[in-house]
C-alpha positions as CSV (number, residue, x, y, z in Angstrom):
1,M,159.7,120.7,114.5
2,N,156.1,121.8,114.2
3,I,154.1,118.7,113.1
4,L,150.5,117.9,112.1
5,L,149.7,114.3,113.0
6,T,146.5,112.6,111.7
7,G,145.1,109.6,113.4
8,G,146.9,110.5,116.6
9,A,144.4,108.9,119.0
10,G,144.7,105.4,117.5
11,F,147.1,102.6,118.2
12,I,150.1,103.6,116.2
13,G,149.3,107.3,116.4
14,S,149.2,107.5,120.2
15,H,152.7,106.0,120.3
16,V,154.0,108.4,117.7
17,V,152.6,111.3,119.8
18,E,154.6,110.0,122.8
19,S,157.8,109.8,120.8
20,L,157.5,113.2,119.2
21,L,156.6,114.9,122.5
22,G,159.5,113.1,124.1
23,R,162.0,114.7,121.8
24,G,160.4,118.2,122.1
25,D,158.3,118.6,118.9
26,S,155.2,120.8,118.7
27,L,152.1,118.8,117.8
28,T,148.7,119.4,116.4
29,V,146.8,116.1,116.5
30,V,143.8,115.4,114.3
31,D,141.4,112.4,114.9
32,D,137.7,111.9,114.2
33,F,137.2,109.3,117.0
34,N,135.1,107.2,114.6
35,D,133.3,104.0,115.6
36,F,135.4,101.6,113.6
37,Y,136.2,100.3,117.1
38,D,135.2,101.5,120.5
39,P,135.8,105.3,120.5
40,S,136.4,105.2,124.3
41,L,139.6,103.4,123.7
42,K,140.9,106.2,121.4
43,R,139.6,108.9,123.9
44,R,141.6,107.1,126.6
45,N,144.7,107.2,124.5
46,A,144.1,110.9,123.7
47,A,143.5,111.8,127.4
48,A,147.1,110.8,128.2
49,F,148.5,113.6,126.0
50,A,145.7,116.1,125.4
51,S,147.1,118.8,127.7
52,R,150.4,118.8,125.8
53,V,149.2,119.1,122.2
54,R,146.6,120.9,120.2
55,L,143.9,118.2,119.8
56,V,141.4,118.7,117.0
57,E,138.4,116.4,116.5
58,A,137.9,116.4,112.7
59,D,137.4,114.2,109.7
60,I,140.2,114.4,107.1
61,C,137.5,114.7,104.4
62,D,136.3,117.9,106.0
63,L,138.2,120.6,104.2
64,A,136.4,123.4,106.1
65,K,137.9,122.2,109.3
66,L,141.3,121.3,107.9
67,H,142.0,124.5,106.0
68,P,142.2,126.9,109.0
69,L,144.4,124.4,110.8
70,F,147.0,124.6,108.0
71,A,146.5,128.4,107.7
72,E,147.3,128.9,111.4
73,G,149.6,126.0,112.0
74,R,152.6,126.8,109.7
75,F,153.6,123.2,109.9
76,D,157.0,121.9,109.0
77,A,155.7,118.3,108.4
78,V,152.6,116.2,108.2
79,V,152.6,112.6,109.5
80,H,149.5,111.1,108.0
81,L,148.3,107.9,109.8
82,A,144.5,108.5,109.7
83,A,142.6,105.9,107.6
84,R,139.8,103.5,107.5
85,A,141.8,100.4,108.3
86,G,141.6,96.7,107.6
87,V,141.2,94.4,104.6
88,R,138.0,92.6,105.5
89,P,135.9,95.6,106.5
90,S,137.0,97.4,103.4
91,I,135.2,94.7,101.3
92,R,132.0,95.4,103.2
93,Q,132.3,99.2,102.9
94,P,134.4,100.0,99.8
95,L,133.0,103.4,99.1
96,L,133.7,104.6,102.6
97,Y,137.3,103.4,102.3
98,T,137.7,105.2,99.0
99,R,136.4,108.4,100.4
100,V,138.4,108.5,103.6
101,N,141.7,106.9,102.4
102,I,141.9,108.5,99.0
103,E,140.0,111.8,99.2
104,G,141.2,112.4,102.8
105,T,144.9,111.8,101.8
106,H,144.5,114.1,98.7
107,N,143.0,116.8,101.0
108,L,146.1,116.7,103.2
109,L,148.5,116.7,100.3
110,E,146.8,119.6,98.7
111,L,146.7,121.7,101.9
112,S,150.3,120.8,102.5
113,R,151.1,122.2,99.0
114,L,149.0,125.4,99.6
115,F,150.6,126.2,102.9
116,G,154.2,125.2,102.1
117,V,154.6,122.0,104.1
118,R,157.8,120.4,102.8
119,K,157.6,117.0,104.5
120,F,154.8,114.4,104.2
121,V,155.1,111.0,105.8
122,F,152.3,108.6,104.7
123,A,151.3,105.3,106.4
124,S,150.9,102.8,103.7
125,S,150.5,99.0,104.1
126,S,152.0,95.7,103.2
127,S,148.6,94.8,101.7
128,V,149.5,96.7,98.6
129,Y,151.7,93.7,97.5
130,G,148.6,91.6,97.1
131,V,149.3,87.9,96.3
132,N,153.0,88.6,95.5
133,Q,154.7,85.5,94.3
134,K,158.2,86.7,95.2
135,V,159.4,86.8,98.8
136,P,160.6,88.7,100.6
137,F,158.5,91.7,99.2
138,S,160.7,94.4,97.8
139,E,159.7,98.0,97.0
140,E,160.9,97.3,93.5
141,D,158.4,94.5,92.9
142,P,155.8,95.4,90.2
143,I,152.5,95.5,92.1
144,F,149.5,96.5,90.1
145,Q,146.9,94.0,91.4
146,P,145.7,94.7,95.0
147,I,143.1,92.3,96.2
148,S,141.1,94.4,98.6
149,P,139.6,98.0,98.5
150,Y,141.9,98.8,101.5
151,A,145.0,97.8,99.6
152,A,143.9,99.7,96.5
153,T,143.3,102.9,98.6
154,K,146.8,102.7,100.1
155,L,148.4,102.2,96.7
156,A,146.4,105.2,95.5
157,G,147.8,107.2,98.4
158,E,151.3,106.3,97.4
159,A,150.6,107.4,93.8
160,L,149.2,110.7,94.9
161,G,152.3,111.3,97.0
162,H,154.4,110.8,93.9
163,V,152.3,113.3,92.0
164,Y,152.9,116.0,94.7
165,H,156.6,115.2,94.8
166,H,157.0,115.4,91.0
167,L,154.9,118.5,90.5
168,Y,155.7,120.5,93.6
169,G,158.9,119.1,95.0
170,M,157.3,117.9,98.2
171,D,159.4,115.4,100.2
172,V,157.0,112.4,100.5
173,V,157.9,109.2,102.2
174,C,155.4,106.3,102.0
175,L,156.0,103.7,104.7
176,R,154.6,100.2,104.1
177,F,153.8,98.9,107.6
178,F,153.9,95.1,108.1
179,T,151.4,93.9,110.7
180,V,152.1,96.2,113.6
181,Y,151.4,95.0,117.1
182,G,152.1,96.0,120.7
183,P,150.4,97.8,123.6
184,R,147.2,99.6,122.7
185,Q,146.8,97.5,119.6
186,R,143.3,97.7,118.0
187,P,140.9,95.1,119.4
188,D,140.0,93.8,115.9
189,L,143.6,92.7,115.2
190,A,144.6,89.1,115.6
191,I,147.1,89.3,118.5
192,R,144.8,91.3,120.7
193,K,141.7,89.5,119.7
194,F,143.2,86.1,120.3
195,T,144.7,87.2,123.7
196,A,141.4,88.6,124.9
197,A,139.4,85.5,123.8
198,M,141.8,83.0,125.4
199,A,142.0,85.0,128.6
200,A,138.2,85.0,128.8
201,G,138.0,81.2,128.0
202,R,136.4,81.8,124.6
203,P,137.4,79.9,121.4
204,I,139.5,81.8,118.9
205,E,138.5,81.9,115.2
206,M,141.3,80.7,113.0
207,Y,140.7,81.5,109.3
208,G,142.2,78.8,107.1
209,D,144.4,76.0,108.2
210,G,146.8,78.1,110.3
211,T,149.6,78.0,107.7
212,T,149.3,81.6,106.6
213,R,152.4,83.6,107.5
214,R,152.8,87.2,108.5
215,D,155.7,89.5,109.1
216,Y,154.9,90.9,112.6
217,T,156.5,94.3,113.5
218,Y,156.6,95.5,117.1
219,I,155.4,99.1,117.6
220,D,158.8,100.4,118.9
221,D,160.5,99.3,115.7
222,I,157.8,101.1,113.6
223,L,158.4,104.2,115.6
224,Q,162.1,104.0,114.8
225,G,161.3,104.0,111.1
226,I,158.7,106.8,111.3
227,L,161.0,109.2,113.1
228,A,163.9,108.5,110.7
229,A,161.6,109.1,107.7
230,L,160.5,112.4,109.2
231,D,163.9,113.7,109.9
232,R,165.8,112.8,106.7
233,P,165.6,114.5,103.3
234,L,164.6,111.7,101.1
235,G,162.6,113.1,98.1
236,Y,160.0,110.6,97.2
237,Q,160.5,107.1,98.6
238,V,158.4,104.0,99.3
239,I,160.0,102.0,102.2
240,N,159.0,98.7,103.9
241,L,159.0,98.6,107.7
242,G,158.8,95.0,109.0
243,E,160.8,92.6,111.1
244,S,161.8,90.7,107.9
245,R,160.8,87.4,109.4
246,T,157.6,85.4,108.8
247,V,155.6,83.6,111.5
248,E,152.9,81.0,110.8
249,L,149.5,81.7,112.4
250,R,149.7,78.4,114.3
251,E,153.0,79.5,115.8
252,L,151.6,82.9,116.8
253,I,148.9,81.1,118.7
254,R,151.4,78.9,120.4
255,L,153.4,82.0,121.5
256,I,150.3,83.6,123.0
257,E,149.4,80.3,124.7
258,K,152.9,80.2,126.3
259,E,152.8,83.7,127.6
260,L,149.2,83.4,128.9
261,G,149.7,79.9,130.3
262,I,146.3,79.1,128.7
263,P,145.6,76.6,125.9
264,A,143.7,77.9,123.0
265,T,140.4,76.4,121.9
266,I,140.4,76.9,118.1
267,Q,137.3,77.3,116.0
268,A,138.2,76.6,112.4
269,M,136.9,79.1,109.9
270,P,137.1,79.3,106.1
271,P,139.7,81.6,104.5
272,Q,138.5,85.2,104.1
273,P,138.3,87.1,100.8
274,G,141.2,89.6,100.5
275,D,143.5,87.7,102.8
276,V,147.0,86.8,101.4
277,P,149.0,83.7,102.2
278,I,152.2,85.5,103.3
279,T,153.7,88.9,104.0
280,Y,157.4,89.2,104.3
281,A,159.3,92.5,104.2
282,D,162.6,93.0,102.5
283,I,164.0,95.8,104.7
284,A,167.3,96.4,102.9
285,K,166.1,99.8,101.7
286,A,165.0,100.8,105.2
287,R,168.3,99.8,106.6
288,R,170.1,101.9,103.9
289,L,168.0,105.0,104.0
290,L,166.8,105.1,107.5
291,D,169.4,103.1,109.4
292,Y,166.4,101.0,110.4
293,N,167.2,98.0,112.6
294,P,164.2,96.1,114.1
295,R,165.2,95.1,117.6
296,V,162.1,93.3,119.1
297,P,161.6,89.7,117.8
298,I,158.1,88.2,117.9
299,E,158.8,86.1,121.0
300,E,159.8,89.2,123.1
301,G,157.1,91.3,121.5
302,I,154.3,88.9,122.4
303,A,155.7,88.7,126.0
304,R,155.6,92.5,126.2
305,F,152.1,92.6,124.8
306,V,150.7,90.0,127.1
307,R,152.2,91.8,130.1
308,W,150.5,95.0,129.0
309,F,147.2,93.2,128.4
310,R,147.2,91.8,131.9
311,D,148.0,95.2,133.4
312,Q,144.8,96.6,131.7
313,R,142.5,94.1,133.3
């Protein structure tokens, strides 16, 4: 399959590249190497595969750069992972998030339409559920009240995907990722941030009282879902990808302590705007449509992550 992958130098994207190359797909990888976090980390990720793909440094809002890629590429599918990420930074820079995550996604959908791309896989987020009172979160839940700009932009991306399926028959699958972690995780995310701080003897900042719960999903399980969504004719679908298990923040810290062999020094911080008390994926639809079966429980995933982290030092 000939695939355009956006955000391919990032945490999830670089793993997707490895998986697609491993099965023989042809790849054009687009990334803008922005400074949301240290660009050298993304360049290091990209260096591992640059000789085996067409690597293009471009902003997904730059139609002048994207148009010739689609004209020349004759892509069978687009896997769209590129985005401004994170709930908290979106509150500080809402207009940037709107531009990149909505305009950029619309650009890719429109170019896919113009050049006959039939498959579009979109990375959405569990944040679209907002403060959902019903758990676990189902794709059938009515969700119209996101509580951060980031969540709103992801919900908008799903809506645009439906438009392009309805009007033009494009096969669009929106995957709602639930707190992805694993090797090469972004440095701003809790598991890596906590591990780095504890290993360096620094306190970790714990927002709230430690009772918030998250559904943590190991990167290998996310890859399983992405590849299945790419390969199956599904029409328009929104599908949760999670472990379907929730872990309290205090328990997460205990797991990292256990694997590092270092006790955490906790600096209590007030809850942050935009944060939700729980995420919890109902994955029945993923099991049915994708044969999705998460295999890495949080205990094993944290052990793998800490081993990787130590190997990087």
